[in-house]
C-alpha positions as CSV (number, residue, x, y, z in Angstrom):
1,M,36.6,-93.3,167.2
2,G,38.6,-93.4,164.7
3,W,37.5,-91.8,161.7
4,F,33.6,-91.8,162.4
5,G,35.4,-88.1,164.8
6,A,36.9,-87.2,160.9
7,E,35.5,-84.0,160.2
8,R,35.2,-84.9,157.3
9,W,34.6,-88.2,155.4
10,S,36.4,-88.9,152.0
11,P,33.7,-88.4,148.9
12,Y,34.9,-91.9,147.6
13,T,34.0,-93.7,151.1
14,V,30.7,-91.3,151.6
15,G,29.4,-92.5,148.1
16,I,30.3,-96.0,148.5
17,G,28.3,-96.2,151.4
18,I,25.5,-94.4,150.1
19,G,25.7,-96.6,147.1
20,V,25.4,-99.7,149.4
21,L,23.0,-98.0,151.4
22,S,20.8,-98.1,148.3
23,W,20.9,-101.7,147.7
24,L,20.2,-103.1,151.1
25,T,17.1,-100.0,151.0
26,L,15.7,-102.1,147.2
27,L,17.0,-105.3,149.2
28,L,15.2,-105.0,152.5
29,S,12.3,-103.0,151.4
30,D,12.0,-102.9,147.5
31,K,12.3,-99.4,147.2
32,F,14.2,-96.3,146.3
33,I,15.7,-93.9,148.7
34,G,14.1,-90.1,148.9
35,C,13.3,-87.2,151.1
36,S,10.8,-86.0,150.2
37,T,7.6,-87.6,150.2
38,P,8.5,-88.9,153.4
39,I,8.5,-84.8,153.6
40,A,5.1,-84.7,152.3
41,R,3.8,-86.9,154.6
42,V,4.7,-85.5,158.2
43,A,2.1,-82.2,156.0
44,G,-0.3,-84.7,155.9
45,M,-0.3,-86.1,159.8
46,I,-0.7,-82.3,160.4
47,E,-3.0,-81.3,158.3
48,R,-5.0,-84.7,159.1
49,L,-4.5,-83.2,163.1
50,F,-7.1,-80.0,162.0
51,R,-9.3,-81.5,159.4
52,G,-9.5,-85.0,160.4
53,E,-10.0,-88.2,157.8
54,K,-10.8,-84.8,154.7
55,A,-6.7,-84.5,154.4
56,A,-6.4,-88.2,153.4
57,S,-9.3,-87.9,149.9
58,R,-6.2,-85.6,149.0
59,P,-5.0,-87.5,145.5
60,Y,-1.8,-87.7,146.2
61,Y,-2.5,-89.1,150.0
62,K,-4.4,-91.8,148.5
63,L,-1.0,-92.8,146.4
64,F,1.3,-91.8,149.1
65,P,-0.9,-91.9,153.3
66,P,0.3,-89.9,155.2
67,T,0.9,-92.5,158.3
68,V,4.4,-93.5,159.6
69,V,6.3,-96.2,157.2
70,W,10.3,-96.9,156.4
71,D,11.1,-93.7,154.9
72,L,10.1,-91.4,157.4
73,M,12.2,-93.4,159.5
74,F,15.0,-93.2,157.1
75,L,14.5,-89.1,157.2
76,I,14.3,-89.0,161.1
77,G,17.3,-91.5,160.7
78,I,19.6,-89.0,158.8
79,L,19.1,-86.1,161.1
80,F,19.5,-88.5,164.4
81,G,23.3,-89.4,162.6
82,A,24.1,-86.2,161.6
83,F,23.4,-85.3,165.5
84,I,25.7,-88.7,166.3
85,S,28.5,-87.3,163.8
86,A,29.2,-83.8,164.4
87,R,28.9,-84.7,168.2
88,A,31.6,-87.3,167.2
89,S,33.6,-85.1,165.2
90,G,33.5,-82.5,168.1
91,T,32.1,-79.6,165.5
92,F,28.5,-79.3,167.7
93,E,27.3,-75.9,167.3
94,I,23.9,-74.3,166.9
95,R,24.5,-71.5,164.7
96,W,22.0,-69.1,163.7
97,V,23.9,-67.9,161.3
98,T,27.3,-69.1,159.4
99,D,30.4,-66.4,159.2
100,L,30.1,-67.3,155.5
101,W,26.9,-65.8,155.5
102,V,27.9,-63.0,157.8
103,S,30.8,-62.2,155.1
104,R,28.3,-61.8,152.6
105,F,24.7,-60.3,154.3
106,G,25.4,-59.8,158.0
107,D,24.2,-61.1,161.2
108,A,21.2,-60.3,161.1
109,A,19.8,-63.7,162.8
110,L,15.7,-63.3,161.3
111,L,16.7,-63.1,157.8
112,R,19.2,-66.2,157.9
113,V,16.2,-67.6,159.3
114,I,13.7,-66.2,156.5
115,V,15.8,-67.1,153.7
116,G,16.5,-70.4,154.8
117,F,12.6,-71.1,155.9
118,V,11.6,-69.6,151.9
119,G,14.5,-71.5,150.6
120,G,13.5,-74.6,152.3
121,I,9.5,-74.2,151.0
122,L,11.2,-73.7,148.0
123,M,12.4,-75.9,147.5
124,G,9.7,-78.5,148.7
125,I,8.0,-77.1,146.2
126,G,10.6,-77.8,143.9
127,S,11.0,-81.3,145.4
128,R,7.2,-82.2,144.5
129,W,6.4,-80.6,141.3
130,A,9.8,-83.1,139.9
131,G,8.0,-86.0,141.4
132,G,11.5,-86.3,144.1
133,C,14.5,-84.7,145.6
134,T,17.7,-84.8,145.3
135,S,18.8,-87.9,146.6
136,G,15.7,-90.1,145.1
137,H,16.3,-88.7,141.0
138,G,20.0,-88.0,141.9
139,I,21.1,-91.1,144.1
140,S,18.7,-93.6,143.4
141,G,17.6,-92.3,139.7
142,T,21.5,-92.8,138.8
143,M,21.7,-95.7,140.3
144,Q,18.7,-96.6,137.9
145,L,20.8,-95.4,135.0
146,A,17.9,-93.2,134.3
147,V,17.7,-91.0,131.6
148,S,15.9,-88.2,134.4
149,G,18.0,-89.4,137.2
150,W,21.4,-88.7,135.0
151,L,19.9,-85.2,133.5
152,A,18.4,-84.2,137.6
153,A,21.6,-84.8,139.0
154,I,23.3,-82.3,136.1
155,C,21.1,-79.6,136.7
156,F,21.2,-80.2,140.3
157,F,25.3,-79.5,140.5
158,V,25.4,-77.2,137.5
159,G,21.9,-75.0,139.8
160,G,23.9,-75.2,142.5
161,I,27.2,-73.9,141.3
162,I,25.4,-71.3,139.2
163,T,23.4,-70.1,142.7
164,A,26.6,-70.4,145.0
165,K,28.1,-68.0,142.4
166,L,25.9,-65.8,142.4
167,I,25.8,-65.8,146.0
168,Y,28.7,-65.8,147.4
């Protein structure tokens, strides 16, 4: 499998790949890459199961209907691509707690799941509040040379570094 089976890829190769994917996505769909909107669409589909068409009457879902469209397929493709990559590199394993987490917080899987779940909810709220996620602002925004995209990308890195230093 050559470099497809490598445990780690060159960040330059990955960066070029993401850039080309961004261009193709814009060319073929006239949309920018983003991952938080399809997650919100899935939440709307789940809400529609319980509330019927009342869910579609929400202002957000009038702009972004809770339906299966290209960005949801993009998100599913990311998940399958990550799985295939991990299998091809021989690094796939199911673990509830990583070695780094164990060294810092112990091996309590329930705590790790709770922290991950709460962190995911906070990230979801933050991405909706900001009108997009790291891929939406950081990749698509910087690709457009938008000041907001560059500011967001800088804040992602600074926030990530500070958080990593505080936790680890």
